[in-house]
C-alpha positions in Angstrom: 22.5 -1.8 -36.1 21.7 -5.5 -35.6 22.4 -7.8 -38.7 19.1 -9.6 -39.4 21.4 -12.5 -40.5 22.7 -12.7 -37.3 19.7 -13.7 -35.4 18.3 -16.7 -37.8 18.8 -20.4 -36.5 22.0 -22.2 -37.7 19.7 -24.8 -39.3 18.4 -22.4 -41.5 21.6 -20.0 -41.7 23.4 -22.8 -44.0 20.9 -22.5 -46.7 20.4 -19.0 -46.5 24.0 -18.4 -46.9 23.9 -20.7 -50.0 21.1 -19.0 -51.8 22.8 -15.4 -51.2 26.2 -16.9 -52.7 24.4 -18.5 -55.4 22.2 -15.2 -56.5 25.9 -13.3 -56.0 26.6 -15.6 -59.2 24.6 -13.1 -61.2 26.0 -9.9 -59.9 26.6 -8.2 -63.4 22.6 -8.9 -64.0 21.4 -7.4 -60.5 23.8 -4.3 -61.0 21.7 -3.6 -64.4 18.4 -3.7 -62.2 16.9 -0.4 -60.7 15.8 -2.3 -57.7 18.6 -4.4 -56.9 17.3 -6.1 -53.6 14.0 -7.3 -55.8 16.1 -8.4 -58.6 18.5 -10.6 -56.1 15.2 -11.8 -54.8 14.1 -12.9 -58.0 17.1 -14.8 -59.1 17.1 -16.5 -55.8 13.6 -17.8 -56.3 14.3 -18.6 -59.9 17.3 -20.7 -58.7 15.5 -22.3 -56.3 12.6 -23.1 -58.6 15.2 -24.9 -61.2 16.5 -26.9 -58.4 13.2 -28.1 -57.4 12.3 -29.1 -60.7 15.7 -30.9 -61.1 15.2 -32.7 -58.0 11.7 -33.8 -59.0 13.0 -35.2 -62.2 15.5 -37.1 -60.7 13.4 -38.4 -58.1 11.0 -39.6 -60.9 14.0 -41.2 -62.9 14.7 -43.4 -59.5 11.3 -44.1 -59.0 11.1 -45.6 -62.6 14.2 -47.4 -62.3 12.6 -49.0 -58.6 9.7 -49.9 -60.2 11.3 -51.6 -63.2 13.5 -53.7 -60.8 10.4 -54.3 -58.2 8.7 -55.6 -61.4 11.4 -58.0 -62.2 11.8 -59.1 -58.7 8.1 -59.8 -58.8 8.3 -62.2 -61.3 10.7 -64.4 -59.7 9.1 -64.6 -56.6 7.1 -67.8 -55.9 5.1 -66.8 -52.5 1.7 -64.9 -53.4 2.0 -63.3 -50.1 5.4 -61.6 -51.1 4.0 -61.1 -54.7 1.0 -59.2 -53.2 3.7 -56.9 -50.9 6.0 -55.9 -54.1 2.8 -55.5 -56.2 1.5 -52.8 -53.4 4.9 -51.0 -53.4 4.8 -50.9 -57.2 1.5 -49.3 -57.4 2.4 -46.8 -54.7 5.3 -45.8 -56.8 3.4 -45.5 -59.8 0.8 -43.3 -57.9 2.9 -40.7 -58.1 
């Protein structure tokens, strides 16, 4: 019988291995489930969702810092053209 994981492209295999390893940290909980495969999938999904949320928070924080830095830089610029360019960047960052 062929192991399906052997046929996964190397670029994806690294991520799959990480997800499986991370979900194994909850083995005690998975073992309590009647359907262990489904429990492992839901735990993996929850972990990925958590990682995504944390990443969004980090990106938002970095966008805020970058916006503040650009606004400070804009105050010190003399060229109207450069001020407009920085203003566009700030507007783009605030859009999201």
